[in-house]
Each structure stands twice: as structure tokens, then as C-alpha cells.
FIKOL-872938 format. One record per residue: residue number from 1; residue in one letter; x, y, z of N, C-alpha, C in turn. Coordinates in steps of 0.02 Angstrom, whole numbers, plus 32768, in hexadecimal, padded with zeros to 4 digits. Layout:
<rec><k>NUM</k><r>a</r><n_px>X</n_px><n_py>Y</n_py><n_pz>Z</n_pz><ca_px>X</ca_px><ca_py>Y</ca_py><ca_pz>Z</ca_pz><c_px>X</c_px><c_py>Y</c_py><c_pz>Z</c_pz></rec>
...
END
This chain:
<rec><k>1</k><r>m</r><n_px>0C53</n_px><n_py>C925</n_py><n_pz>ABAF</n_pz><ca_px>0C95</ca_px><ca_py>C932</ca_py><ca_pz>AB97</ca_pz><c_px>0C92</c_px><c_py>C95E</c_py><c_pz>AB59</c_pz></rec>
<rec><k>2</k><r>s</r><n_px>0CB7</n_px><n_py>C993</n_py><n_pz>AB59</n_pz><ca_px>0CB6</ca_px><ca_py>C9C0</ca_py><ca_pz>AB20</ca_pz><c_px>0CF6</c_px><c_py>C9B8</c_py><c_pz>AAF8</c_pz></rec>
<rec><k>3</k><r>r</r><n_px>0CF2</n_px><n_py>C9CC</n_py><n_pz>AAB9</n_pz><ca_px>0D2D</ca_px><ca_py>C9C8</ca_py><ca_pz>AA8D</ca_pz><c_px>0D5E</c_px><c_py>C9FE</c_py><c_pz>AAA0</c_pz></rec>
<rec><k>4</k><r>p</r><n_px>0D9D</n_px><n_py>C9EE</n_py><n_pz>AA99</n_pz><ca_px>0DCF</ca_px><ca_py>CA22</ca_py><ca_pz>AAA7</ca_pz><c_px>0DCC</c_px><c_py>CA57</c_py><c_pz>AA70</c_pz></rec>
<rec><k>5</k><r>k</r><n_px>0DD5</n_px><n_py>CA95</n_py><n_pz>AA84</n_pz><ca_px>0DD4</ca_px><ca_py>CACC</ca_py><ca_pz>AA53</ca_pz><c_px>0E15</c_px><c_py>CACC</c_py><c_pz>AA2C</c_pz></rec>
<rec><k>6</k><r>g</r><n_px>0E12</n_px><n_py>CAE2</n_py><n_pz>A9F0</n_pz><ca_px>0E4C</ca_px><ca_py>CAE2</ca_py><ca_pz>A9C4</ca_pz><c_px>0E34</c_px><c_py>CADB</c_py><c_pz>A97D</c_pz></rec>
<rec><k>7</k><r>k</r><n_px>0E53</n_px><n_py>CAAD</n_py><n_pz>A958</n_pz><ca_px>0E3F</ca_px><ca_py>CAA2</ca_py><ca_pz>A913</ca_pz><c_px>0DFA</c_px><c_py>CA82</c_py><c_pz>A910</c_pz></rec>
<rec><k>8</k><r>p</r><n_px>0DD0</n_px><n_py>CA9A</n_py><n_pz>A8E3</n_pz><ca_px>0D8E</ca_px><ca_py>CA7B</ca_py><ca_pz>A8DC</ca_pz><c_px>0D94</c_px><c_py>CA35</c_py><c_pz>A8C0</c_pz></rec>
<rec><k>9</k><r>q</r><n_px>0D6A</n_px><n_py>CA0A</n_py><n_pz>A8D7</n_pz><ca_px>0D6A</ca_px><ca_py>C9C4</ca_py><ca_pz>A8BF</ca_pz><c_px>0D41</c_px><c_py>C9BE</c_py><c_pz>A87F</c_pz></rec>
<rec><k>10</k><r>g</r><n_px>0D50</n_px><n_py>C98D</n_py><n_pz>A858</n_pz><ca_px>0D29</ca_px><ca_py>C982</ca_py><ca_pz>A81B</ca_pz><c_px>0D4E</c_px><c_py>C99A</c_py><c_pz>A7DD</c_pz></rec>
<rec><k>11</k><r>r</r><n_px>0D28</n_px><n_py>C9A3</n_py><n_pz>A7A7</n_pz><ca_px>0D45</ca_px><ca_py>C9B7</ca_py><ca_pz>A768</ca_pz><c_px>0D58</c_px><c_py>CA01</c_py><c_pz>A767</c_pz></rec>
<rec><k>12</k><r>r</r><n_px>0D8D</n_px><n_py>CA0F</n_py><n_pz>A743</n_pz><ca_px>0DA2</ca_px><ca_py>CA54</ca_py><ca_pz>A73A</ca_pz><c_px>0D7D</c_px><c_py>CA70</c_py><c_pz>A6FD</c_pz></rec>
<rec><k>13</k><r>h</r><n_px>0D69</n_px><n_py>CAAD</n_py><n_pz>A703</n_pz><ca_px>0D47</ca_px><ca_py>CACF</ca_py><ca_pz>A6CB</ca_pz><c_px>0D7C</c_px><c_py>CAED</c_py><c_pz>A69E</c_pz></rec>
<rec><k>14</k><r>v</r><n_px>0D7D</n_px><n_py>CAD7</n_py><n_pz>A65F</n_pz><ca_px>0DAD</ca_px><ca_py>CAF0</ca_py><ca_pz>A62F</ca_pz><c_px>0D87</c_px><c_py>CB1B</c_py><c_pz>A5FD</c_pz></rec>
<rec><k>15</k><r>k</r><n_px>0D9C</n_px><n_py>CB59</n_py><n_pz>A5F5</n_pz><ca_px>0D7C</ca_px><ca_py>CB85</ca_py><ca_pz>A5C4</ca_pz><c_px>0D8F</c_px><c_py>CB70</c_py><c_pz>A57D</c_pz></rec>
<rec><k>16</k><r>p</r><n_px>0D5E</n_px><n_py>CB6C</n_py><n_pz>A550</n_pz><ca_px>0D70</ca_px><ca_py>CB5C</ca_py><ca_pz>A50B</ca_pz><c_px>0D97</c_px><c_py>CB95</c_py><c_pz>A4EC</c_pz></rec>
<rec><k>17</k><r>a</r><n_px>0DC3</n_px><n_py>CB82</n_py><n_pz>A4BF</n_pz><ca_px>0DEB</ca_px><ca_py>CBB5</ca_py><ca_pz>A49C</ca_pz><c_px>0DBE</c_px><c_py>CBDD</c_py><c_pz>A46E</c_pz></rec>
<rec><k>18</k><r>g</r><n_px>0DC6</n_px><n_py>CC1E</n_py><n_pz>A46F</n_pz><ca_px>0D9E</ca_px><ca_py>CC49</ca_py><ca_pz>A444</ca_pz><c_px>0DBB</c_px><c_py>CC4B</c_py><c_pz>A3FE</c_pz></rec>
<rec><k>19</k><r>p</r><n_px>0D9A</n_px><n_py>CC6F</n_py><n_pz>A3D1</n_pz><ca_px>0DB3</ca_px><ca_py>CC73</ca_py><ca_pz>A38D</ca_pz><c_px>0DF6</c_px><c_py>CC9A</c_py><c_pz>A38B</c_pz></rec>
<rec><k>20</k><r>k</r><n_px>0E1E</n_px><n_py>CC89</n_py><n_pz>A35A</n_pz><ca_px>0E5E</ca_px><ca_py>CCAB</ca_py><ca_pz>A353</ca_pz><c_px>0E52</c_px><c_py>CCF4</c_py><c_pz>A341</c_pz></rec>
<rec><k>21</k><r>a</r><n_px>0E80</n_px><n_py>CD1E</n_py><n_pz>A357</n_pz><ca_px>0E7B</ca_px><ca_py>CD65</ca_py><ca_pz>A348</ca_pz><c_px>0E86</c_px><c_py>CD6F</c_py><c_pz>A2FC</c_pz></rec>
<rec><k>22</k><r>f</r><n_px>0E61</n_px><n_py>CD9C</n_py><n_pz>A2DF</n_pz><ca_px>0E65</ca_px><ca_py>CDA9</ca_py><ca_pz>A297</ca_pz><c_px>0E68</c_px><c_py>CDF4</c_py><c_pz>A28D</c_pz></rec>
<rec><k>23</k><r>d</r><n_px>0E98</n_px><n_py>CE09</n_py><n_pz>A266</n_pz><ca_px>0EA0</ca_px><ca_py>CE50</ca_py><ca_pz>A258</ca_pz><c_px>0E72</c_px><c_py>CE63</c_py><c_pz>A21E</c_pz></rec>
<rec><k>24</k><r>v</r><n_px>0E3C</n_px><n_py>CE85</n_py><n_pz>A22E</n_pz><ca_px>0E0A</ca_px><ca_py>CE98</ca_py><ca_pz>A1FC</ca_pz><c_px>0E27</c_px><c_py>CEC8</c_py><c_pz>A1C8</c_pz></rec>
<rec><k>25</k><r>w</r><n_px>0E56</n_px><n_py>CEF2</n_py><n_pz>A1DD</n_pz><ca_px>0E70</ca_px><ca_py>CF25</ca_py><ca_pz>A1B1</ca_pz><c_px>0EAF</c_px><c_py>CF10</c_py><c_pz>A18B</c_pz></rec>
<rec><k>26</k><r>a</r><n_px>0EC1</n_px><n_py>CED1</n_py><n_pz>A18F</n_pz><ca_px>0EFB</ca_px><ca_py>CEB8</ca_py><ca_pz>A169</ca_pz><c_px>0EEA</c_px><c_py>CEB9</c_py><c_pz>A11F</c_pz></rec>
<rec><k>27</k><r>p</r><n_px>0F1C</n_px><n_py>CEC6</n_py><n_pz>A0F4</n_pz><ca_px>0F0E</ca_px><ca_py>CEC6</ca_py><ca_pz>A0AC</ca_pz><c_px>0EF9</c_px><c_py>CE80</c_py><c_pz>A094</c_pz></rec>
<rec><k>28</k><r>a</r><n_px>0EC9</n_px><n_py>CE7F</n_py><n_pz>A068</n_pz><ca_px>0EB0</ca_px><ca_py>CE40</ca_py><ca_pz>A04C</ca_pz><c_px>0EE0</c_px><c_py>CE27</c_py><c_pz>A017</c_pz></rec>
<rec><k>29</k><r>p</r><n_px>0EE5</n_px><n_py>CDE4</n_py><n_pz>A00F</n_pz><ca_px>0F10</ca_px><ca_py>CDCA</ca_py><ca_pz>9FDA</ca_pz><c_px>0EF2</c_px><c_py>CDDA</c_py><c_pz>9F96</c_pz></rec>
<rec><k>30</k><r>p</r><n_px>0F1A</n_px><n_py>CDDE</n_py><n_pz>9F62</n_pz><ca_px>0EFF</ca_px><ca_py>CDEF</ca_py><ca_pz>9F1F</ca_pz><c_px>0ED1</c_px><c_py>CDB7</c_py><c_pz>9F06</c_pz></rec>
<rec><k>31</k><r>l</r><n_px>0E9E</n_px><n_py>CDCC</n_py><n_pz>9EE1</n_pz><ca_px>0E6E</ca_px><ca_py>CD9D</ca_py><ca_pz>9EC5</ca_pz><c_px>0E8D</c_px><c_py>CD7A</c_py><c_pz>9E88</c_pz></rec>
<rec><k>32</k><r>p</r><n_px>0E78</n_px><n_py>CD3B</n_py><n_pz>9E7B</n_pz><ca_px>0E91</ca_px><ca_py>CD1A</ca_py><ca_pz>9E3E</ca_pz><c_px>0E75</c_px><c_py>CD3B</c_py><c_pz>9E00</c_pz></rec>
<rec><k>33</k><r>e</r><n_px>0E94</n_px><n_py>CD2E</n_py><n_pz>9DC8</n_pz><ca_px>0E7D</ca_px><ca_py>CD4A</ca_py><ca_pz>9D88</ca_pz><c_px>0E37</c_px><c_py>CD30</c_py><c_pz>9D78</c_pz></rec>
<rec><k>34</k><r>a</r><n_px>0E0B</n_px><n_py>CD5C</n_py><n_pz>9D62</n_pz><ca_px>0DC6</ca_px><ca_py>CD49</ca_py><ca_pz>9D51</ca_pz><c_px>0DC5</c_px><c_py>CD1F</c_py><c_pz>9D11</c_pz></rec>
<rec><k>35</k><r>k</r><n_px>0D9C</n_px><n_py>CCEB</n_py><n_pz>9D10</n_pz><ca_px>0D95</ca_px><ca_py>CCC0</ca_py><ca_pz>9CD6</ca_pz><c_px>0D54</c_px><c_py>CCD0</c_py><c_pz>9CB1</c_pz></rec>
<rec><k>36</k><r>p</r><n_px>0D53</n_px><n_py>CCC8</n_py><n_pz>9C70</n_pz><ca_px>0D15</ca_px><ca_py>CCD5</ca_py><ca_pz>9C4A</ca_pz><c_px>0CDE</c_px><c_py>CCA4</c_py><c_pz>9C5E</c_pz></rec>
<rec><k>37</k><r>v</r><n_px>0CA0</n_px><n_py>CCBC</n_py><n_pz>9C58</n_pz><ca_px>0C65</ca_px><ca_py>CC95</ca_py><ca_pz>9C6A</ca_pz><c_px>0C3D</c_px><c_py>CC87</c_py><c_pz>9C2B</c_pz></rec>
<rec><k>38</k><r>q</r><n_px>0C2C</n_px><n_py>CC48</n_py><n_pz>9C20</n_pz><ca_px>0C05</ca_px><ca_py>CC36</ca_py><ca_pz>9BE5</ca_pz><c_px>0BBA</c_px><c_py>CC38</c_py><c_pz>9BF6</c_pz></rec>
<rec><k>39</k><r>r</r><n_px>0B93</n_px><n_py>CC56</n_py><n_pz>9BCA</n_pz><ca_px>0B4C</ca_px><ca_py>CC5D</ca_py><ca_pz>9BD4</ca_pz><c_px>0B29</c_px><c_py>CC1A</c_py><c_pz>9BC6</c_pz></rec>
<rec><k>40</k><r>i</r><n_px>0AFA</n_px><n_py>CC07</n_py><n_pz>9BF1</n_pz><ca_px>0AD1</ca_px><ca_py>CBCC</ca_py><ca_pz>9BE7</ca_pz><c_px>0A88</c_px><c_py>CBE2</c_py><c_pz>9BED</c_pz></rec>
<rec><k>41</k><r>d</r><n_px>0A62</n_px><n_py>CBDB</n_py><n_pz>9BB8</n_pz><ca_px>0A1D</ca_px><ca_py>CBF2</ca_py><ca_pz>9BB8</ca_pz><c_px>09EB</c_px><c_py>CBBA</c_py><c_pz>9BC4</c_pz></rec>
<rec><k>42</k><r>d</r><n_px>0A00</n_px><n_py>CB7C</n_py><n_pz>9BC2</n_pz><ca_px>09D2</ca_px><ca_py>CB44</ca_py><ca_pz>9BCA</ca_pz><c_px>09C1</c_px><c_py>CB3B</c_py><c_pz>9C14</c_pz></rec>
<rec><k>43</k><r>p</r><n_px>0983</n_px><n_py>CB46</n_py><n_pz>9C28</n_pz><ca_px>0971</ca_px><ca_py>CB40</ca_py><ca_pz>9C6F</ca_pz><c_px>0979</c_px><c_py>CAF9</c_py><c_pz>9C8A</c_pz></rec>
<rec><k>44</k><r>v</r><n_px>0974</n_px><n_py>CAC7</n_py><n_pz>9C5E</n_pz><ca_px>097E</ca_px><ca_py>CA82</ca_py><ca_pz>9C75</ca_pz><c_px>09C6</c_px><c_py>CA77</c_py><c_pz>9C8C</c_pz></rec>
<rec><k>45</k><r>v</r><n_px>09F5</n_px><n_py>CA94</n_py><n_pz>9C69</n_pz><ca_px>0A3B</ca_px><ca_py>CA8E</ca_py><ca_pz>9C7C</ca_pz><c_px>0A49</c_px><c_py>CAB5</c_py><c_pz>9CBC</c_pz></rec>
<rec><k>46</k><r>v</r><n_px>0A2B</n_px><n_py>CAF0</n_py><n_pz>9CC3</n_pz><ca_px>0A36</ca_px><ca_py>CB19</ca_py><ca_pz>9CFE</ca_pz><c_px>0A1D</c_px><c_py>CAF7</c_py><c_pz>9D3D</c_pz></rec>
<rec><k>47</k><r>t</r><n_px>09E6</n_px><n_py>CAD4</n_py><n_pz>9D3A</n_pz><ca_px>09C9</ca_px><ca_py>CAB4</ca_py><ca_pz>9D75</ca_pz><c_px>09D8</c_px><c_py>CA6A</c_py><c_pz>9D79</c_pz></rec>
<rec><k>48</k><r>a</r><n_px>0A06</n_px><n_py>CA51</n_py><n_pz>9D50</n_pz><ca_px>0A15</ca_px><ca_py>CA09</ca_py><ca_pz>9D4E</ca_pz><c_px>0A2F</c_px><c_py>C9F0</c_py><c_pz>9D91</c_pz></rec>
<rec><k>49</k><r>l</r><n_px>0A5B</n_px><n_py>CA15</n_py><n_pz>9DB1</n_pz><ca_px>0A76</ca_px><ca_py>C9FE</ca_py><ca_pz>9DF2</ca_pz><c_px>0A3F</c_px><c_py>C9FB</c_py><c_pz>9E26</c_pz></rec>
<rec><k>50</k><r>l</r><n_px>0A15</n_px><n_py>CA2D</n_py><n_pz>9E28</n_pz><ca_px>09DE</ca_px><ca_py>CA2E</ca_py><ca_pz>9E58</ca_pz><c_px>09AF</c_px><c_py>C9F3</c_py><c_pz>9E4D</c_pz></rec>
<rec><k>51</k><r>r</r><n_px>099E</n_px><n_py>C9E6</n_py><n_pz>9E0E</n_pz><ca_px>0971</ca_px><ca_py>C9AE</ca_py><ca_pz>9DFE</ca_pz><c_px>0992</c_px><c_py>C96A</c_py><c_pz>9E0C</c_pz></rec>
<rec><k>52</k><r>s</r><n_px>09D5</n_px><n_py>C967</n_py><n_pz>9E07</n_pz><ca_px>09F8</ca_px><ca_py>C927</ca_py><ca_pz>9E12</ca_pz><c_px>09F5</c_px><c_py>C912</c_py><c_pz>9E5C</c_pz></rec>
<rec><k>53</k><r>l</r><n_px>09E6</n_px><n_py>C941</n_py><n_pz>9E88</n_pz><ca_px>09E2</ca_px><ca_py>C930</ca_py><ca_pz>9ED0</ca_pz><c_px>09A0</c_px><c_py>C90E</c_py><c_pz>9EE2</c_pz></rec>
<rec><k>54</k><r>g</r><n_px>0971</n_px><n_py>C90D</n_py><n_pz>9EB4</n_pz><ca_px>0931</ca_px><ca_py>C8ED</ca_py><ca_pz>9EC2</ca_pz><c_px>08FD</c_px><c_py>C91E</c_py><c_pz>9EDB</c_pz></rec>
<rec><k>55</k><r>d</r><n_px>08C5</n_px><n_py>C904</n_py><n_pz>9EF2</n_pz><ca_px>088F</ca_px><ca_py>C92F</ca_py><ca_pz>9F0B</ca_pz><c_px>08A5</c_px><c_py>C951</c_py><c_pz>9F4C</c_pz></rec>
<rec><k>56</k><r>p</r><n_px>0898</n_px><n_py>C992</n_py><n_pz>9F52</n_pz><ca_px>08AB</ca_px><ca_py>C9B4</ca_py><ca_pz>9F90</ca_pz><c_px>0880</c_px><c_py>C99C</c_py><c_pz>9FCA</c_pz></rec>
<rec><k>57</k><r>p</r><n_px>089D</n_px><n_py>C998</n_py><n_pz>A006</n_pz><ca_px>0877</ca_px><ca_py>C981</ca_py><ca_pz>A040</ca_pz><c_px>084B</c_px><c_py>C9B7</c_py><c_pz>A05E</c_pz></rec>
<rec><k>58</k><r>l</r><n_px>083A</n_px><n_py>C9EA</n_py><n_pz>A038</n_pz><ca_px>0814</ca_px><ca_py>CA22</ca_py><ca_pz>A052</ca_pz><c_px>07CC</c_px><c_py>CA23</c_py><c_pz>A039</c_pz></rec>
<rec><k>59</k><r>s</r><n_px>07B5</n_px><n_py>C9ED</n_py><n_pz>A01D</n_pz><ca_px>0772</ca_px><ca_py>C9EE</ca_py><ca_pz>A000</ca_pz><c_px>073D</c_px><c_py>C9F3</c_py><c_pz>A037</c_pz></rec>
<rec><k>60</k><r>a</r><n_px>0724</n_px><n_py>CA30</n_py><n_pz>A040</n_pz><ca_px>06F2</ca_px><ca_py>CA3C</ca_py><ca_pz>A074</ca_pz><c_px>06B4</c_px><c_py>CA5A</c_py><c_pz>A054</c_pz></rec>
<rec><k>61</k><r>r</r><n_px>067B</n_px><n_py>CA3E</n_py><n_pz>A064</n_pz><ca_px>063A</ca_px><ca_py>CA57</ca_py><ca_pz>A04D</ca_pz><c_px>0635</c_px><c_py>CA5A</c_py><c_pz>A001</c_pz></rec>
<rec><k>62</k><r>g</r><n_px>0657</n_px><n_py>CA2F</n_py><n_pz>9FDE</n_pz><ca_px>0650</ca_px><ca_py>CA2A</ca_py><ca_pz>9F96</ca_pz><c_px>066E</c_px><c_py>CA65</c_py><c_pz>9F70</c_pz></rec>
<rec><k>63</k><r>l</r><n_px>069B</n_px><n_py>CA8B</n_py><n_pz>9F8F</n_pz><ca_px>06BB</ca_px><ca_py>CAC2</ca_py><ca_pz>9F6C</ca_pz><c_px>06EE</c_px><c_py>CAA7</c_py><c_pz>9F3B</c_pz></rec>
<rec><k>64</k><r>p</r><n_px>06F6</n_px><n_py>CAC7</n_py><n_pz>9F01</n_pz><ca_px>0728</ca_px><ca_py>CAB0</ca_py><ca_pz>9ED0</ca_pz><c_px>076E</c_px><c_py>CAC6</c_py><c_pz>9EE4</c_pz></rec>
<rec><k>65</k><r>v</r><n_px>078A</n_px><n_py>CAA6</n_py><n_pz>9F18</n_pz><ca_px>07CA</ca_px><ca_py>CABA</ca_py><ca_pz>9F34</ca_pz><c_px>0802</c_px><c_py>CAB4</c_py><c_pz>9F00</c_pz></rec>
<rec><k>66</k><r>e</r><n_px>0802</n_px><n_py>CA7D</n_py><n_pz>9EDA</n_pz><ca_px>0836</ca_px><ca_py>CA74</ca_py><ca_pz>9EA8</ca_pz><c_px>0835</c_px><c_py>CAAD</c_py><c_pz>9E75</c_pz></rec>
<rec><k>67</k><r>e</r><n_px>07FA</n_px><n_py>CAC2</n_py><n_pz>9E61</n_pz><ca_px>07F4</ca_px><ca_py>CAF9</ca_py><ca_pz>9E31</ca_pz><c_px>0810</c_px><c_py>CB3A</c_py><c_pz>9E4E</c_pz></rec>
<rec><k>68</k><r>y</r><n_px>0802</n_px><n_py>CB47</n_py><n_pz>9E8E</n_pz><ca_px>081C</ca_px><ca_py>CB83</ca_py><ca_pz>9EAF</ca_pz><c_px>0868</c_px><c_py>CB82</c_py><c_pz>9EB3</c_pz></rec>
<rec><k>69</k><r>l</r><n_px>0884</n_px><n_py>CB48</n_py><n_pz>9EC5</n_pz><ca_px>08CD</ca_px><ca_py>CB42</ca_py><ca_pz>9EC9</ca_pz><c_px>08ED</c_px><c_py>CB4A</c_py><c_pz>9E84</c_pz></rec>
<rec><k>70</k><r>c</r><n_px>08CF</n_px><n_py>CB2D</n_py><n_pz>9E51</n_pz><ca_px>08EA</ca_px><ca_py>CB34</ca_py><ca_pz>9E0D</ca_pz><c_px>08E7</c_px><c_py>CB7D</c_py><c_pz>9DF6</c_pz></rec>
<rec><k>71</k><r>r</r><n_px>08B1</n_px><n_py>CBA0</n_py><n_pz>9E08</n_pz><ca_px>08AD</ca_px><ca_py>CBE7</ca_py><ca_pz>9DF6</ca_pz><c_px>08E4</c_px><c_py>CC0F</c_py><c_pz>9E19</c_pz></rec>
<rec><k>72</k><r>a</r><n_px>08F2</n_px><n_py>CBFE</n_py><n_pz>9E58</n_pz><ca_px>0927</ca_px><ca_py>CC21</ca_py><ca_pz>9E7D</ca_pz><c_px>096B</c_px><c_py>CC15</c_py><c_pz>9E5C</c_pz></rec>
<rec><k>73</k><r>v</r><n_px>0978</n_px><n_py>CBD7</n_py><n_pz>9E47</n_pz><ca_px>09B7</ca_px><ca_py>CBC7</ca_py><ca_pz>9E26</ca_pz><c_px>09BD</c_px><c_py>CBEB</c_py><c_pz>9DE3</c_pz></rec>
<rec><k>74</k><r>e</r><n_px>0986</n_px><n_py>CBED</n_py><n_pz>9DBD</n_pz><ca_px>0987</ca_px><ca_py>CC10</ca_py><ca_pz>9D7D</ca_pz><c_px>0992</c_px><c_py>CC5B</c_py><c_pz>9D87</c_pz></rec>
<rec><k>75</k><r>s</r><n_px>0974</n_px><n_py>CC77</n_py><n_pz>9DBB</n_pz><ca_px>097D</ca_px><ca_py>CCBE</ca_py><ca_pz>9DCA</ca_pz><c_px>09C6</c_px><c_py>CCCC</c_py><c_pz>9DDD</c_pz></rec>
<rec><k>76</k><r>a</r><n_px>09E4</n_px><n_py>CCA0</n_py><n_pz>9E04</n_pz><ca_px>0A2A</ca_px><ca_py>CCA9</ca_py><ca_pz>9E16</ca_pz><c_px>0A57</c_px><c_py>CCA4</c_py><c_pz>9DD8</c_pz></rec>
<rec><k>77</k><r>a</r><n_px>0A45</n_px><n_py>CC78</n_py><n_pz>9DAA</n_pz><ca_px>0A6C</ca_px><ca_py>CC71</ca_py><ca_pz>9D6C</ca_pz><c_px>0A67</c_px><c_py>CCB1</c_py><c_pz>9D42</c_pz></rec>
<rec><k>78</k><r>r</r><n_px>0A2B</n_px><n_py>CCCF</n_py><n_pz>9D40</n_pz><ca_px>0A22</ca_px><ca_py>CD0E</ca_py><ca_pz>9D1B</ca_pz><c_px>0A4B</c_px><c_py>CD46</c_py><c_pz>9D3B</c_pz></rec>
<rec><k>79</k><r>m</r><n_px>0A4C</n_px><n_py>CD49</n_py><n_pz>9D7D</n_pz><ca_px>0A74</ca_px><ca_py>CD7C</ca_py><ca_pz>9D9F</ca_pz><c_px>0ABE</c_px><c_py>CD72</c_py><c_pz>9D92</c_pz></rec>
<rec><k>80</k><r>a</r><n_px>0AD5</n_px><n_py>CD33</n_py><n_pz>9D93</n_pz><ca_px>0B1B</ca_px><ca_py>CD25</ca_py><ca_pz>9D85</ca_pz><c_px>0B2D</c_px><c_py>CD38</c_py><c_pz>9D3E</c_pz></rec>
<rec><k>81</k><r>k</r><n_px>0AFF</n_px><n_py>CD2C</n_py><n_pz>9D0F</n_pz><ca_px>0B0B</ca_px><ca_py>CD3F</ca_py><ca_pz>9CCA</ca_pz><c_px>0B10</c_px><c_py>CD8B</c_py><c_pz>9CC3</c_pz></rec>
<rec><k>82</k><r>g</r><n_px>0AE5</n_px><n_py>CDAF</n_py><n_pz>9CE6</n_pz><ca_px>0AE7</ca_px><ca_py>CDF8</ca_py><ca_pz>9CE5</ca_pz><c_px>0B28</c_px><c_py>CE13</c_py><c_pz>9D03</c_pz></rec>
<rec><k>83</k><r>l</r><n_px>0B3F</n_px><n_py>CDF5</n_py><n_pz>9D3A</n_pz><ca_px>0B7E</ca_px><ca_py>CE0B</ca_py><ca_pz>9D58</ca_pz><c_px>0BB8</c_px><c_py>CDFD</c_py><c_pz>9D2A</c_pz></rec>
<rec><k>84</k><r>a</r><n_px>0BB8</n_px><n_py>CDC3</n_py><n_pz>9D09</n_pz><ca_px>0BEE</ca_px><ca_py>CDB3</ca_py><ca_pz>9CDB</ca_pz><c_px>0BEE</c_px><c_py>CDE3</c_py><c_pz>9C9F</c_pz></rec>
<rec><k>85</k><r>l</r><n_px>0BB2</n_px><n_py>CDF5</n_py><n_pz>9C88</n_pz><ca_px>0BAD</ca_px><ca_py>CE24</ca_py><ca_pz>9C50</ca_pz><c_px>0BC7</c_px><c_py>CE68</c_py><c_pz>9C65</c_pz></rec>
<rec><k>86</k><r>s</r><n_px>0BB6</n_px><n_py>CE7F</n_py><n_pz>9CA1</n_pz><ca_px>0BCC</ca_px><ca_py>CEC1</ca_py><ca_pz>9CB7</ca_pz><c_px>0C17</c_px><c_py>CEC3</c_py><c_pz>9CC3</c_pz></rec>
<rec><k>87</k><r>a</r><n_px>0C36</n_px><n_py>CE8A</n_py><n_pz>9CD1</n_pz><ca_px>0C7E</ca_px><ca_py>CE88</ca_py><ca_pz>9CDC</ca_pz><c_px>0CA4</c_px><c_py>CE79</c_py><c_pz>9C9B</c_pz></rec>
<rec><k>88</k><r>g</r><n_px>0C80</n_px><n_py>CE6F</n_py><n_pz>9C64</n_pz><ca_px>0CA0</ca_px><ca_py>CE60</ca_py><ca_pz>9C24</ca_pz><c_px>0CBC</c_px><c_py>CE1A</c_py><c_pz>9C20</c_pz></rec>
<rec><k>89</k><r>l</r><n_px>0C9E</n_px><n_py>CDEC</n_py><n_pz>9C46</n_pz><ca_px>0CB7</ca_px><ca_py>CDA6</ca_py><ca_pz>9C48</ca_pz><c_px>0C88</c_px><c_py>CD75</c_py><c_pz>9C27</c_pz></rec>
<rec><k>90</k><r>l</r><n_px>0C51</n_px><n_py>CD8C</n_py><n_pz>9C0A</n_pz><ca_px>0C20</ca_px><ca_py>CD5F</ca_py><ca_pz>9BEC</ca_pz><c_px>0C38</c_px><c_py>CD4B</c_py><c_pz>9BA6</c_pz></rec>
<rec><k>91</k><r>v</r><n_px>0C3B</n_px><n_py>CD09</n_py><n_pz>9B9B</n_pz><ca_px>0C50</ca_px><ca_py>CCED</ca_py><ca_pz>9B5B</ca_pz><c_px>0C13</c_px><c_py>CCCB</c_py><c_pz>9B3B</c_pz></rec>
<rec><k>92</k><r>e</r><n_px>0C07</n_px><n_py>CCD9</n_py><n_pz>9AFC</n_pz><ca_px>0BD0</ca_px><ca_py>CCB9</ca_py><ca_pz>9AD8</ca_pz><c_px>0BE0</c_px><c_py>CC6F</c_py><c_pz>9ACD</c_pz></rec>
<rec><k>93</k><r>p</r><n_px>0BAE</n_px><n_py>CC43</n_py><n_pz>9ACF</n_pz><ca_px>0BBC</ca_px><ca_py>CBFC</ca_py><ca_pz>9AC1</ca_pz><c_px>0BD4</c_px><c_py>CBF2</c_py><c_pz>9A7A</c_pz></rec>
<rec><k>94</k><r>d</r><n_px>0BFD</n_px><n_py>CBC0</n_py><n_pz>9A71</n_pz><ca_px>0C16</ca_px><ca_py>CBB1</ca_py><ca_pz>9A2E</ca_pz><c_px>0BDD</c_px><c_py>CB97</c_py><c_pz>9A02</c_pz></rec>
<rec><k>95</k><r>d</r><n_px>0BDF</n_px><n_py>CBA8</n_py><n_pz>99C2</n_pz><ca_px>0BAD</ca_px><ca_py>CB92</ca_py><ca_pz>9992</ca_pz><c_px>0BB5</c_px><c_py>CB47</c_py><c_pz>9983</c_pz></rec>
<rec><k>96</k><r>e</r><n_px>0BF1</n_px><n_py>CB2C</n_py><n_pz>998E</n_pz><ca_px>0BFE</ca_px><ca_py>CAE6</ca_py><ca_pz>997E</ca_pz><c_px>0BDC</c_px><c_py>CAB7</c_py><c_pz>99AF</c_pz></rec>
<rec><k>97</k><r>q</r><n_px>0BCD</n_px><n_py>CACD</n_py><n_pz>99EC</n_pz><ca_px>0BB2</ca_px><ca_py>CAA0</ca_py><ca_pz>9A1E</ca_pz><c_px>0B69</c_px><c_py>CA97</c_py><c_pz>9A17</c_pz></rec>
END
């Protein structure tokens, strides 16, 4: 006995919805006003968040992974300071603090 021809039996295949269309050439919204950036030179403060997460789970072959990550964070902080200086947004720390 064969199945009657017509609608296929079983589950229907539903195509997932694709991403919404986006106009690449649409004008961008205006940026918010830039805020001044305060310089922090203490490397302990710069890497405090990274160190608060504990030992990195990347310790392989005795490499100083934490030191490498801290150096990367310090380098990013130096670049951010340079960008803020070039934009005229760098503020010196207060002498009172």
C-alpha cells in the first residue's frame, strides 16, 4: 500500500527569519557631548578590575599569563590617555586627592 500523493506527511520545514534590513547609508544619530578624562598613572589602579577576577584560567606551561594580561590593560590605558590628550579631553588629577 502506498501513500496518497499530495501534502507531504510529517513536520513542515519553516525557514528562520533573517536579520532585519538595515540602511547602511542612513545618517547616523549625533554623538553625545564628550566628557573630560582624568589621568590615572598608578598601574595597580589600572589593573584592579582584572586582578579582582582572580587567576586567569589560561595558565599553560608556566607562562606568566596574568602579567601579559596586565601589560595589555596598561597598554590600552596608555592608548586611551593619548587619544584623550589628542582630543583635548585629558584632565590632570586634582592635587587634593
